[in-house]
CHARMM internal coordinates of N, CA and C (Angstrom, degrees):
IC EDIT
DIST 1 N 1 CA 1.4373
DIST 1 CA 1 C 1.5257
ANGL 1 N 1 CA 1 C 107.86
DIST 1 C 2 N 1.3073
ANGL 1 CA 1 C 2 N 115.90
DIHE 1 N 1 CA 1 C 2 N 136.44
DIST 2 N 2 CA 1.4611
ANGL 1 C 2 N 2 CA 121.95
DIHE 1 CA 1 C 2 N 2 CA -178.70
DIST 2 CA 2 C 1.5252
ANGL 2 N 2 CA 2 C 111.48
DIHE 1 C 2 N 2 CA 2 C -93.74
DIST 2 C 3 N 1.3223
ANGL 2 CA 2 C 3 N 116.45
DIHE 2 N 2 CA 2 C 3 N 149.63
DIST 3 N 3 CA 1.4631
ANGL 2 C 3 N 3 CA 121.12
DIHE 2 CA 2 C 3 N 3 CA 177.61
DIST 3 CA 3 C 1.5291
ANGL 3 N 3 CA 3 C 111.06
DIHE 2 C 3 N 3 CA 3 C -58.82
DIST 3 C 4 N 1.3390
ANGL 3 CA 3 C 4 N 116.94
DIHE 3 N 3 CA 3 C 4 N -36.41
DIST 4 N 4 CA 1.4664
ANGL 3 C 4 N 4 CA 121.03
DIHE 3 CA 3 C 4 N 4 CA 179.89
DIST 4 CA 4 C 1.5255
ANGL 4 N 4 CA 4 C 111.44
DIHE 3 C 4 N 4 CA 4 C -60.54
DIST 4 C 5 N 1.3374
ANGL 4 CA 4 C 5 N 116.40
DIHE 4 N 4 CA 4 C 5 N -34.41
DIST 5 N 5 CA 1.4607
ANGL 4 C 5 N 5 CA 120.32
DIHE 4 CA 4 C 5 N 5 CA 177.67
DIST 5 CA 5 C 1.5274
ANGL 5 N 5 CA 5 C 110.45
DIHE 4 C 5 N 5 CA 5 C -66.46
DIST 5 C 6 N 1.3211
ANGL 5 CA 5 C 6 N 116.49
DIHE 5 N 5 CA 5 C 6 N -44.90
DIST 6 N 6 CA 1.4617
ANGL 5 C 6 N 6 CA 119.88
DIHE 5 CA 5 C 6 N 6 CA 178.80
DIST 6 CA 6 C 1.5232
ANGL 6 N 6 CA 6 C 111.29
DIHE 5 C 6 N 6 CA 6 C -63.93
DIST 6 C 7 N 1.3223
ANGL 6 CA 6 C 7 N 116.41
DIHE 6 N 6 CA 6 C 7 N -36.95
DIST 7 N 7 CA 1.4645
ANGL 6 C 7 N 7 CA 120.51
DIHE 6 CA 6 C 7 N 7 CA 179.48
DIST 7 CA 7 C 1.5251
ANGL 7 N 7 CA 7 C 111.53
DIHE 6 C 7 N 7 CA 7 C -63.08
DIST 7 C 8 N 1.3290
ANGL 7 CA 7 C 8 N 117.46
DIHE 7 N 7 CA 7 C 8 N -30.07
DIST 8 N 8 CA 1.4650
ANGL 7 C 8 N 8 CA 121.62
DIHE 7 CA 7 C 8 N 8 CA -178.86
DIST 8 CA 8 C 1.5260
ANGL 8 N 8 CA 8 C 112.65
DIHE 7 C 8 N 8 CA 8 C -84.57
DIST 8 C 9 N 1.3115
ANGL 8 CA 8 C 9 N 117.24
DIHE 8 N 8 CA 8 C 9 N -18.57
DIST 9 N 9 CA 1.4605
ANGL 8 C 9 N 9 CA 122.12
DIHE 8 CA 8 C 9 N 9 CA -179.59
DIST 9 CA 9 C 1.5246
ANGL 9 N 9 CA 9 C 109.76
DIHE 8 C 9 N 9 CA 9 C -69.88
DIST 9 C 10 N 1.3262
ANGL 9 CA 9 C 10 N 117.36
DIHE 9 N 9 CA 9 C 10 N 129.02
DIST 10 N 10 CA 1.4594
ANGL 9 C 10 N 10 CA 118.54
DIHE 9 CA 9 C 10 N 10 CA -177.59
DIST 10 CA 10 C 1.5264
ANGL 10 N 10 CA 10 C 112.01
DIHE 9 C 10 N 10 CA 10 C -148.71
DIST 10 C 11 N 1.3217
ANGL 10 CA 10 C 11 N 114.52
DIHE 10 N 10 CA 10 C 11 N 158.15
DIST 11 N 11 CA 1.4586
ANGL 10 C 11 N 11 CA 122.31
DIHE 10 CA 10 C 11 N 11 CA 175.84
DIST 11 CA 11 C 1.5277
ANGL 11 N 11 CA 11 C 108.32
DIHE 10 C 11 N 11 CA 11 C -58.85
DIST 11 C 12 N 1.3330
ANGL 11 CA 11 C 12 N 115.91
DIHE 11 N 11 CA 11 C 12 N 137.82
DIST 12 N 12 CA 1.4589
ANGL 11 C 12 N 12 CA 121.21
DIHE 11 CA 11 C 12 N 12 CA 178.12
DIST 12 CA 12 C 1.5177
ANGL 12 N 12 CA 12 C 114.78
DIHE 11 C 12 N 12 CA 12 C 97.93
DIST 12 C 13 N 1.3423
ANGL 12 CA 12 C 13 N 117.59
DIHE 12 N 12 CA 12 C 13 N -13.79
DIST 13 N 13 CA 1.4654
ANGL 12 C 13 N 13 CA 119.72
DIHE 12 CA 12 C 13 N 13 CA 178.77
DIST 13 CA 13 C 1.5306
ANGL 13 N 13 CA 13 C 109.91
DIHE 12 C 13 N 13 CA 13 C -64.24
DIST 13 C 14 N 1.3251
ANGL 13 CA 13 C 14 N 115.80
DIHE 13 N 13 CA 13 C 14 N 151.05
DIST 14 N 14 CA 1.4523
ANGL 13 C 14 N 14 CA 120.70
DIHE 13 CA 13 C 14 N 14 CA 176.49
DIST 14 CA 14 C 1.5293
ANGL 14 N 14 CA 14 C 109.91
DIHE 13 C 14 N 14 CA 14 C -83.50
DIST 14 C 15 N 1.3173
ANGL 14 CA 14 C 15 N 116.11
DIHE 14 N 14 CA 14 C 15 N 166.69
DIST 15 N 15 CA 1.4686
ANGL 14 C 15 N 15 CA 120.89
DIHE 14 CA 14 C 15 N 15 CA 177.26
DIST 15 CA 15 C 1.5249
ANGL 15 N 15 CA 15 C 110.84
DIHE 14 C 15 N 15 CA 15 C -61.67
DIST 15 C 16 N 1.3283
ANGL 15 CA 15 C 16 N 117.09
DIHE 15 N 15 CA 15 C 16 N -38.69
DIST 16 N 16 CA 1.4632
ANGL 15 C 16 N 16 CA 120.26
DIHE 15 CA 15 C 16 N 16 CA 178.25
DIST 16 CA 16 C 1.5276
ANGL 16 N 16 CA 16 C 111.10
DIHE 15 C 16 N 16 CA 16 C -63.06
DIST 16 C 17 N 1.3165
ANGL 16 CA 16 C 17 N 117.35
DIHE 16 N 16 CA 16 C 17 N -39.96
DIST 17 N 17 CA 1.4662
ANGL 16 C 17 N 17 CA 120.68
DIHE 16 CA 16 C 17 N 17 CA 178.64
DIST 17 CA 17 C 1.5271
ANGL 17 N 17 CA 17 C 110.83
DIHE 16 C 17 N 17 CA 17 C -65.75
DIST 17 C 18 N 1.3210
ANGL 17 CA 17 C 18 N 117.23
DIHE 17 N 17 CA 17 C 18 N -41.37
DIST 18 N 18 CA 1.4721
ANGL 17 C 18 N 18 CA 120.99
DIHE 17 CA 17 C 18 N 18 CA 178.81
DIST 18 CA 18 C 1.5201
ANGL 18 N 18 CA 18 C 109.76
DIHE 17 C 18 N 18 CA 18 C -64.98
DIST 18 C 19 N 1.3211
ANGL 18 CA 18 C 19 N 117.31
DIHE 18 N 18 CA 18 C 19 N -44.16
DIST 19 N 19 CA 1.4695
ANGL 18 C 19 N 19 CA 120.41
DIHE 18 CA 18 C 19 N 19 CA 178.75
DIST 19 CA 19 C 1.5204
ANGL 19 N 19 CA 19 C 111.16
DIHE 18 C 19 N 19 CA 19 C -61.94
DIST 19 C 20 N 1.3155
ANGL 19 CA 19 C 20 N 117.95
DIHE 19 N 19 CA 19 C 20 N -41.72
DIST 20 N 20 CA 1.4658
ANGL 19 C 20 N 20 CA 121.38
DIHE 19 CA 19 C 20 N 20 CA 177.98
DIST 20 CA 20 C 1.5257
ANGL 20 N 20 CA 20 C 110.45
DIHE 19 C 20 N 20 CA 20 C -61.99
DIST 20 C 21 N 1.3207
ANGL 20 CA 20 C 21 N 117.13
DIHE 20 N 20 CA 20 C 21 N -41.28
DIST 21 N 21 CA 1.4598
ANGL 20 C 21 N 21 CA 122.61
DIHE 20 CA 20 C 21 N 21 CA -176.76
DIST 21 CA 21 C 1.5182
ANGL 21 N 21 CA 21 C 112.64
DIHE 20 C 21 N 21 CA 21 C -74.73
DIST 21 C 22 N 1.3465
ANGL 21 CA 21 C 22 N 117.70
DIHE 21 N 21 CA 21 C 22 N -45.47
DIST 22 N 22 CA 1.4647
ANGL 21 C 22 N 22 CA 121.80
DIHE 21 CA 21 C 22 N 22 CA -171.10
DIST 22 CA 22 C 1.5225
ANGL 22 N 22 CA 22 C 114.97
DIHE 21 C 22 N 22 CA 22 C -112.32
DIST 22 C 23 N 1.3241
ANGL 22 CA 22 C 23 N 116.71
DIHE 22 N 22 CA 22 C 23 N -13.09
DIST 23 N 23 CA 1.4493
ANGL 22 C 23 N 23 CA 119.65
DIHE 22 CA 22 C 23 N 23 CA -175.54
DIST 23 CA 23 C 1.5201
ANGL 23 N 23 CA 23 C 110.90
DIHE 22 C 23 N 23 CA 23 C 89.54
DIST 23 C 24 N 1.3081
ANGL 23 CA 23 C 24 N 116.17
DIHE 23 N 23 CA 23 C 24 N -175.37
DIST 24 N 24 CA 1.4611
ANGL 23 C 24 N 24 CA 122.54
DIHE 23 CA 23 C 24 N 24 CA -179.54
DIST 24 CA 24 C 1.5281
ANGL 24 N 24 CA 24 C 109.45
DIHE 23 C 24 N 24 CA 24 C -71.91
DIST 24 C 25 N 1.3296
ANGL 24 CA 24 C 25 N 118.18
DIHE 24 N 24 CA 24 C 25 N 135.52
DIST 25 N 25 CA 1.4665
ANGL 24 C 25 N 25 CA 119.37
DIHE 24 CA 24 C 25 N 25 CA 179.97
DIST 25 CA 25 C 1.5225
ANGL 25 N 25 CA 25 C 111.71
DIHE 24 C 25 N 25 CA 25 C -66.01
DIST 25 C 26 N 1.3416
ANGL 25 CA 25 C 26 N 115.18
DIHE 25 N 25 CA 25 C 26 N 150.61
DIST 26 N 26 CA 1.4621
ANGL 25 C 26 N 26 CA 120.52
DIHE 25 CA 25 C 26 N 26 CA 177.48
DIST 26 CA 26 C 1.5231
ANGL 26 N 26 CA 26 C 110.34
DIHE 25 C 26 N 26 CA 26 C -69.46
DIST 26 C 27 N 1.3193
ANGL 26 CA 26 C 27 N 116.23
DIHE 26 N 26 CA 26 C 27 N -40.63
DIST 27 N 27 CA 1.4554
ANGL 26 C 27 N 27 CA 122.97
DIHE 26 CA 26 C 27 N 27 CA -179.70
DIST 27 CA 27 C 1.5212
ANGL 27 N 27 CA 27 C 107.39
DIHE 26 C 27 N 27 CA 27 C -134.33
DIST 27 C 28 N 1.2994
ANGL 27 CA 27 C 28 N 115.06
DIHE 27 N 27 CA 27 C 28 N 159.36
DIST 28 N 28 CA 1.4597
ANGL 27 C 28 N 28 CA 117.05
DIHE 27 CA 27 C 28 N 28 CA 179.40
DIST 28 CA 28 C 1.5213
ANGL 28 N 28 CA 28 C 111.95
DIHE 27 C 28 N 28 CA 28 C -128.29
DIST 28 C 29 N 1.3019
ANGL 28 CA 28 C 29 N 117.46
DIHE 28 N 28 CA 28 C 29 N 20.44
DIST 29 N 29 CA 1.4545
ANGL 28 C 29 N 29 CA 121.55
DIHE 28 CA 28 C 29 N 29 CA 174.61
DIST 29 CA 29 C 1.5126
ANGL 29 N 29 CA 29 C 113.65
DIHE 28 C 29 N 29 CA 29 C 64.70
DIST 29 C 30 N 1.2875
ANGL 29 CA 29 C 30 N 115.09
DIHE 29 N 29 CA 29 C 30 N -170.59
DIST 30 N 30 CA 1.4572
ANGL 29 C 30 N 30 CA 120.56
DIHE 29 CA 29 C 30 N 30 CA -179.18
DIST 30 CA 30 C 1.5241
ANGL 30 N 30 CA 30 C 111.28
DIHE 29 C 30 N 30 CA 30 C -71.16
DIST 30 C 31 N 1.3025
ANGL 30 CA 30 C 31 N 116.24
DIHE 30 N 30 CA 30 C 31 N -33.07
DIST 31 N 31 CA 1.4596
ANGL 30 C 31 N 31 CA 121.60
DIHE 30 CA 30 C 31 N 31 CA -178.79
DIST 31 CA 31 C 1.5166
ANGL 31 N 31 CA 31 C 107.62
DIHE 30 C 31 N 31 CA 31 C -118.94
DIST 31 C 32 N 1.3322
ANGL 31 CA 31 C 32 N 117.00
DIHE 31 N 31 CA 31 C 32 N 96.80
DIST 32 N 32 CA 1.4548
ANGL 31 C 32 N 32 CA 121.76
DIHE 31 CA 31 C 32 N 32 CA -173.69
DIST 32 CA 32 C 1.5214
ANGL 32 N 32 CA 32 C 113.41
DIHE 31 C 32 N 32 CA 32 C -62.83
DIST 32 C 33 N 1.2989
ANGL 32 CA 32 C 33 N 117.80
DIHE 32 N 32 CA 32 C 33 N -20.04
DIST 33 N 33 CA 1.4530
ANGL 32 C 33 N 33 CA 120.68
DIHE 32 CA 32 C 33 N 33 CA 178.60
DIST 33 CA 33 C 1.5266
ANGL 33 N 33 CA 33 C 112.04
DIHE 32 C 33 N 33 CA 33 C -79.31
DIST 33 C 34 N 1.3316
ANGL 33 CA 33 C 34 N 117.11
DIHE 33 N 33 CA 33 C 34 N -19.64
DIST 34 N 34 CA 1.4554
ANGL 33 C 34 N 34 CA 119.28
DIHE 33 CA 33 C 34 N 34 CA -173.83
DIST 34 CA 34 C 1.5217
ANGL 34 N 34 CA 34 C 115.67
DIHE 33 C 34 N 34 CA 34 C -119.56
DIST 34 C 35 N 1.3306
ANGL 34 CA 34 C 35 N 119.55
DIHE 34 N 34 CA 34 C 35 N -15.82
DIST 35 N 35 CA 1.4650
ANGL 34 C 35 N 35 CA 121.57
DIHE 34 CA 34 C 35 N 35 CA -177.11
DIST 35 CA 35 C 1.5252
ANGL 35 N 35 CA 35 C 110.71
DIHE 34 C 35 N 35 CA 35 C -135.50
DIST 35 C 36 N 1.3277
ANGL 35 CA 35 C 36 N 116.00
DIHE 35 N 35 CA 35 C 36 N 124.62
DIST 36 N 36 CA 1.4536
ANGL 35 C 36 N 36 CA 121.32
DIHE 35 CA 35 C 36 N 36 CA 171.97
DIST 36 CA 36 C 1.5197
ANGL 36 N 36 CA 36 C 107.33
DIHE 35 C 36 N 36 CA 36 C -118.49
DIST 36 C 37 N 1.3367
ANGL 36 CA 36 C 37 N 116.27
DIHE 36 N 36 CA 36 C 37 N 140.51
DIST 37 N 37 CA 1.4587
ANGL 36 C 37 N 37 CA 121.17
DIHE 36 CA 36 C 37 N 37 CA -177.19
DIST 37 CA 37 C 1.5305
ANGL 37 N 37 CA 37 C 109.50
DIHE 36 C 37 N 37 CA 37 C -126.58
DIST 37 C 38 N 1.3199
ANGL 37 CA 37 C 38 N 115.44
DIHE 37 N 37 CA 37 C 38 N 126.60
DIST 38 N 38 CA 1.4577
ANGL 37 C 38 N 38 CA 122.87
DIHE 37 CA 37 C 38 N 38 CA 174.40
DIST 38 CA 38 C 1.5202
ANGL 38 N 38 CA 38 C 107.00
DIHE 37 C 38 N 38 CA 38 C -112.16
DIST 38 C 39 N 1.3245
ANGL 38 CA 38 C 39 N 117.85
DIHE 38 N 38 CA 38 C 39 N 137.51
DIST 39 N 39 CA 1.4581
ANGL 38 C 39 N 39 CA 120.83
DIHE 38 CA 38 C 39 N 39 CA -178.95
DIST 39 CA 39 C 1.5226
ANGL 39 N 39 CA 39 C 110.98
DIHE 38 C 39 N 39 CA 39 C -121.16
DIST 39 C 40 N 1.3258
ANGL 39 CA 39 C 40 N 115.39
DIHE 39 N 39 CA 39 C 40 N 153.41
DIST 40 N 40 CA 1.4601
ANGL 39 C 40 N 40 CA 122.28
DIHE 39 CA 39 C 40 N 40 CA 173.12
DIST 40 CA 40 C 1.5204
ANGL 40 N 40 CA 40 C 107.99
DIHE 39 C 40 N 40 CA 40 C -133.14
DIST 40 C 41 N 1.3185
ANGL 40 CA 40 C 41 N 115.97
DIHE 40 N 40 CA 40 C 41 N 162.75
DIST 41 N 41 CA 1.4616
ANGL 40 C 41 N 41 CA 121.02
DIHE 40 CA 40 C 41 N 41 CA 176.09
DIST 41 CA 41 C 1.5180
ANGL 41 N 41 CA 41 C 108.69
DIHE 40 C 41 N 41 CA 41 C -140.33
DIST 41 C 42 N 1.3079
ANGL 41 CA 41 C 42 N 116.03
DIHE 41 N 41 CA 41 C 42 N 137.20
DIST 42 N 42 CA 1.4635
ANGL 41 C 42 N 42 CA 121.63
DIHE 41 CA 41 C 42 N 42 CA 170.78
DIST 42 CA 42 C 1.5208
ANGL 42 N 42 CA 42 C 107.69
DIHE 41 C 42 N 42 CA 42 C -141.34
DIST 42 C 43 N 1.3328
ANGL 42 CA 42 C 43 N 116.02
DIHE 42 N 42 CA 42 C 43 N 151.97
DIST 43 N 43 CA 1.4627
ANGL 42 C 43 N 43 CA 119.79
DIHE 42 CA 42 C 43 N 43 CA 178.22
DIST 43 CA 43 C 1.5307
ANGL 43 N 43 CA 43 C 110.75
DIHE 42 C 43 N 43 CA 43 C -61.77
DIST 43 C 44 N 1.3191
ANGL 43 CA 43 C 44 N 116.58
DIHE 43 N 43 CA 43 C 44 N -35.06
DIST 44 N 44 CA 1.4592
ANGL 43 C 44 N 44 CA 121.01
DIHE 43 CA 43 C 44 N 44 CA -176.84
DIST 44 CA 44 C 1.5324
ANGL 44 N 44 CA 44 C 112.56
DIHE 43 C 44 N 44 CA 44 C -72.41
DIST 44 C 45 N 1.3446
ANGL 44 CA 44 C 45 N 116.40
DIHE 44 N 44 CA 44 C 45 N -40.24
DIST 45 N 45 CA 1.4675
ANGL 44 C 45 N 45 CA 119.58
DIHE 44 CA 44 C 45 N 45 CA -172.24
DIST 45 CA 45 C 1.5192
ANGL 45 N 45 CA 45 C 114.04
DIHE 44 C 45 N 45 CA 45 C -111.29
DIST 45 C 46 N 1.3214
ANGL 45 CA 45 C 46 N 117.99
DIHE 45 N 45 CA 45 C 46 N -13.39
DIST 46 N 46 CA 1.4655
ANGL 45 C 46 N 46 CA 120.53
DIHE 45 CA 45 C 46 N 46 CA -175.79
DIST 46 CA 46 C 1.5193
ANGL 46 N 46 CA 46 C 110.40
DIHE 45 C 46 N 46 CA 46 C 77.56
DIST 46 C 47 N 1.3084
ANGL 46 CA 46 C 47 N 116.59
DIHE 46 N 46 CA 46 C 47 N -152.12
DIST 47 N 47 CA 1.4605
ANGL 46 C 47 N 47 CA 121.26
DIHE 46 CA 46 C 47 N 47 CA -179.72
DIST 47 CA 47 C 1.5222
ANGL 47 N 47 CA 47 C 110.37
DIHE 46 C 47 N 47 CA 47 C -82.02
DIST 47 C 48 N 1.3229
ANGL 47 CA 47 C 48 N 115.03
DIHE 47 N 47 CA 47 C 48 N 142.57
DIST 48 N 48 CA 1.4609
ANGL 47 C 48 N 48 CA 121.17
DIHE 47 CA 47 C 48 N 48 CA 177.69
DIST 48 CA 48 C 1.5225
ANGL 48 N 48 CA 48 C 107.90
DIHE 47 C 48 N 48 CA 48 C -141.17
DIST 48 C 49 N 1.3282
ANGL 48 CA 48 C 49 N 115.94
DIHE 48 N 48 CA 48 C 49 N 161.29
DIST 49 N 49 CA 1.4632
ANGL 48 C 49 N 49 CA 118.32
DIHE 48 CA 48 C 49 N 49 CA -176.38
DIST 49 CA 49 C 1.5244
ANGL 49 N 49 CA 49 C 112.65
DIHE 48 C 49 N 49 CA 49 C -136.86
DIST 49 C 50 N 1.3157
ANGL 49 CA 49 C 50 N 112.78
DIHE 49 N 49 CA 49 C 50 N 151.29
DIST 50 N 50 CA 1.4581
ANGL 49 C 50 N 50 CA 123.94
DIHE 49 CA 49 C 50 N 50 CA 170.87
DIST 50 CA 50 C 1.5141
ANGL 50 N 50 CA 50 C 105.11
DIHE 49 C 50 N 50 CA 50 C -117.91
DIST 50 C 51 N 1.3193
ANGL 50 CA 50 C 51 N 117.17
DIHE 50 N 50 CA 50 C 51 N 121.08
DIST 51 N 51 CA 1.4603
ANGL 50 C 51 N 51 CA 121.78
DIHE 50 CA 50 C 51 N 51 CA -179.87
DIST 51 CA 51 C 1.5139
ANGL 51 N 51 CA 51 C 107.76
DIHE 50 C 51 N 51 CA 51 C -112.68
DIST 51 C 52 N 1.3227
ANGL 51 CA 51 C 52 N 115.93
DIHE 51 N 51 CA 51 C 52 N 126.34
DIST 52 N 52 CA 1.4571
ANGL 51 C 52 N 52 CA 121.79
DIHE 51 CA 51 C 52 N 52 CA 177.65
DIST 52 CA 52 C 1.5189
ANGL 52 N 52 CA 52 C 107.68
DIHE 51 C 52 N 52 CA 52 C -114.79
DIST 52 C 53 N 1.3154
ANGL 52 CA 52 C 53 N 115.61
DIHE 52 N 52 CA 52 C 53 N 125.79
DIST 53 N 53 CA 1.4602
ANGL 52 C 53 N 53 CA 121.03
DIHE 52 CA 52 C 53 N 53 CA 178.95
DIST 53 CA 53 C 1.5221
ANGL 53 N 53 CA 53 C 109.19
DIHE 52 C 53 N 53 CA 53 C -106.55
DIST 53 C 54 N 1.3274
ANGL 53 CA 53 C 54 N 114.63
DIHE 53 N 53 CA 53 C 54 N 142.39
DIST 54 N 54 CA 1.4624
ANGL 53 C 54 N 54 CA 121.32
DIHE 53 CA 53 C 54 N 54 CA -178.82
DIST 54 CA 54 C 1.5192
ANGL 54 N 54 CA 54 C 110.21
DIHE 53 C 54 N 54 CA 54 C -118.86
DIST 54 C 55 N 1.3227
ANGL 54 CA 54 C 55 N 115.48
DIHE 54 N 54 CA 54 C 55 N 143.65
DIST 55 N 55 CA 1.4521
ANGL 54 C 55 N 55 CA 123.08
DIHE 54 CA 54 C 55 N 55 CA 170.93
DIST 55 CA 55 C 1.5238
ANGL 55 N 55 CA 55 C 106.47
DIHE 54 C 55 N 55 CA 55 C -129.41
DIST 55 C 56 N 1.3218
ANGL 55 CA 55 C 56 N 116.14
DIHE 55 N 55 CA 55 C 56 N 122.38
DIST 56 N 56 CA 1.4629
ANGL 55 C 56 N 56 CA 122.27
DIHE 55 CA 55 C 56 N 56 CA -178.61
DIST 56 CA 56 C 1.5258
ANGL 56 N 56 CA 56 C 111.90
DIHE 55 C 56 N 56 CA 56 C 53.65
DIST 56 C 57 N 1.3462
ANGL 56 CA 56 C 57 N 116.03
DIHE 56 N 56 CA 56 C 57 N 37.97
DIST 57 N 57 CA 1.4574
ANGL 56 C 57 N 57 CA 121.84
DIHE 56 CA 56 C 57 N 57 CA 173.88
DIST 57 CA 57 C 1.5165
ANGL 57 N 57 CA 57 C 116.03
DIHE 56 C 57 N 57 CA 57 C 83.99
DIST 57 C 58 N 1.3378
ANGL 57 CA 57 C 58 N 117.30
DIHE 57 N 57 CA 57 C 58 N 3.75
DIST 58 N 58 CA 1.4602
ANGL 57 C 58 N 58 CA 120.63
DIHE 57 CA 57 C 58 N 58 CA 179.86
DIST 58 CA 58 C 1.5247
ANGL 58 N 58 CA 58 C 110.15
DIHE 57 C 58 N 58 CA 58 C -124.10
DIST 58 C 59 N 1.3357
ANGL 58 CA 58 C 59 N 115.93
DIHE 58 N 58 CA 58 C 59 N 151.09
DIST 59 N 59 CA 1.4592
ANGL 58 C 59 N 59 CA 121.02
DIHE 58 CA 58 C 59 N 59 CA 179.88
DIST 59 CA 59 C 1.5275
ANGL 59 N 59 CA 59 C 109.04
DIHE 58 C 59 N 59 CA 59 C -61.24
DIST 59 C 60 N 1.3295
ANGL 59 CA 59 C 60 N 115.18
DIHE 59 N 59 CA 59 C 60 N 126.10
DIST 60 N 60 CA 1.4660
ANGL 59 C 60 N 60 CA 120.25
DIHE 59 CA 59 C 60 N 60 CA 178.66
DIST 60 CA 60 C 1.5300
ANGL 60 N 60 CA 60 C 112.10
DIHE 59 C 60 N 60 CA 60 C -116.50
DIST 60 C 61 N 1.3420
ANGL 60 CA 60 C 61 N 117.20
DIHE 60 N 60 CA 60 C 61 N -17.75
DIST 61 N 61 CA 1.4676
ANGL 60 C 61 N 61 CA 120.98
DIHE 60 CA 60 C 61 N 61 CA 177.62
DIST 61 CA 61 C 1.5235
ANGL 61 N 61 CA 61 C 109.46
DIHE 60 C 61 N 61 CA 61 C -156.35
DIST 61 C 62 N 1.3232
ANGL 61 CA 61 C 62 N 115.39
DIHE 61 N 61 CA 61 C 62 N 146.17
DIST 62 N 62 CA 1.4618
ANGL 61 C 62 N 62 CA 122.62
DIHE 61 CA 61 C 62 N 62 CA 177.96
DIST 62 CA 62 C 1.5228
ANGL 62 N 62 CA 62 C 106.95
DIHE 61 C 62 N 62 CA 62 C -131.24
DIST 62 C 63 N 1.3386
ANGL 62 CA 62 C 63 N 116.58
DIHE 62 N 62 CA 62 C 63 N 122.73
DIST 63 N 63 CA 1.4544
ANGL 62 C 63 N 63 CA 120.64
DIHE 62 CA 62 C 63 N 63 CA -178.82
DIST 63 CA 63 C 1.5239
ANGL 63 N 63 CA 63 C 109.64
DIHE 62 C 63 N 63 CA 63 C -127.41
DIST 63 C 64 N 1.3228
ANGL 63 CA 63 C 64 N 116.57
DIHE 63 N 63 CA 63 C 64 N 128.49
DIST 64 N 64 CA 1.4593
ANGL 63 C 64 N 64 CA 123.01
DIHE 63 CA 63 C 64 N 64 CA 175.61
DIST 64 CA 64 C 1.5218
ANGL 64 N 64 CA 64 C 108.44
DIHE 63 C 64 N 64 CA 64 C -110.66
DIST 64 C 65 N 1.3256
ANGL 64 CA 64 C 65 N 116.82
DIHE 64 N 64 CA 64 C 65 N 137.26
DIST 65 N 65 CA 1.4638
ANGL 64 C 65 N 65 CA 118.58
DIHE 64 CA 64 C 65 N 65 CA 172.91
DIST 65 CA 65 C 1.5294
ANGL 65 N 65 CA 65 C 108.13
DIHE 64 C 65 N 65 CA 65 C -68.07
DIST 65 C 66 N 1.3271
ANGL 65 CA 65 C 66 N 116.53
DIHE 65 N 65 CA 65 C 66 N 154.78
DIST 66 N 66 CA 1.4528
ANGL 65 C 66 N 66 CA 121.59
DIHE 65 CA 65 C 66 N 66 CA -175.91
DIST 66 CA 66 C 1.5321
ANGL 66 N 66 CA 66 C 113.38
DIHE 65 C 66 N 66 CA 66 C -57.83
DIST 66 C 67 N 1.3137
ANGL 66 CA 66 C 67 N 116.56
DIHE 66 N 66 CA 66 C 67 N -30.66
DIST 67 N 67 CA 1.4621
ANGL 66 C 67 N 67 CA 120.57
DIHE 66 CA 66 C 67 N 67 CA -176.11
DIST 67 CA 67 C 1.5336
ANGL 67 N 67 CA 67 C 113.33
DIHE 66 C 67 N 67 CA 67 C -97.33
DIST 67 C 68 N 1.3376
ANGL 67 CA 67 C 68 N 117.84
DIHE 67 N 67 CA 67 C 68 N 17.39
DIST 68 N 68 CA 1.4664
ANGL 67 C 68 N 68 CA 120.83
DIHE 67 CA 67 C 68 N 68 CA -177.38
DIST 68 CA 68 C 1.5201
ANGL 68 N 68 CA 68 C 109.21
DIHE 67 C 68 N 68 CA 68 C -69.63
DIST 68 C 69 N 1.3240
ANGL 68 CA 68 C 69 N 116.64
DIHE 68 N 68 CA 68 C 69 N 124.32
DIST 69 N 69 CA 1.4658
ANGL 68 C 69 N 69 CA 122.44
DIHE 68 CA 68 C 69 N 69 CA 179.14
DIST 69 CA 69 C 1.5138
ANGL 69 N 69 CA 69 C 110.47
DIHE 68 C 69 N 69 CA 69 C -116.14
DIST 69 C 70 N 1.3250
ANGL 69 CA 69 C 70 N 116.28
DIHE 69 N 69 CA 69 C 70 N 143.97
DIST 70 N 70 CA 1.4622
ANGL 69 C 70 N 70 CA 120.85
DIHE 69 CA 69 C 70 N 70 CA 174.84
DIST 70 CA 70 C 1.5128
ANGL 70 N 70 CA 70 C 108.53
DIHE 69 C 70 N 70 CA 70 C -108.55
DIST 70 C 71 N 1.3307
ANGL 70 CA 70 C 71 N 115.58
DIHE 70 N 70 CA 70 C 71 N 164.37
DIST 71 N 71 CA 1.4769
ANGL 70 C 71 N 71 CA 119.99
DIHE 70 CA 70 C 71 N 71 CA 179.33
DIST 71 CA 71 C 1.5100
ANGL 71 N 71 CA 71 C 109.96
DIHE 70 C 71 N 71 CA 71 C -80.42
END
COOR INIT
IC SEED 1 N 1 CA 1 C
IC BUILD
């Protein structure tokens, strides 16, 4: 995942916009309609996650793990 992609991610985006920007999520949490999870791995940081939460089909929260690294 590129830093430019994260910079474009914003509250209010639709699911289609997020999919176009980041691709299909690796995981979709317990509630696939409300939580999408993207993961990365690096030798330096291990596994990290980006969690996107949706309310009524739009991004309502964006959470990055502390060790999330971009290319």
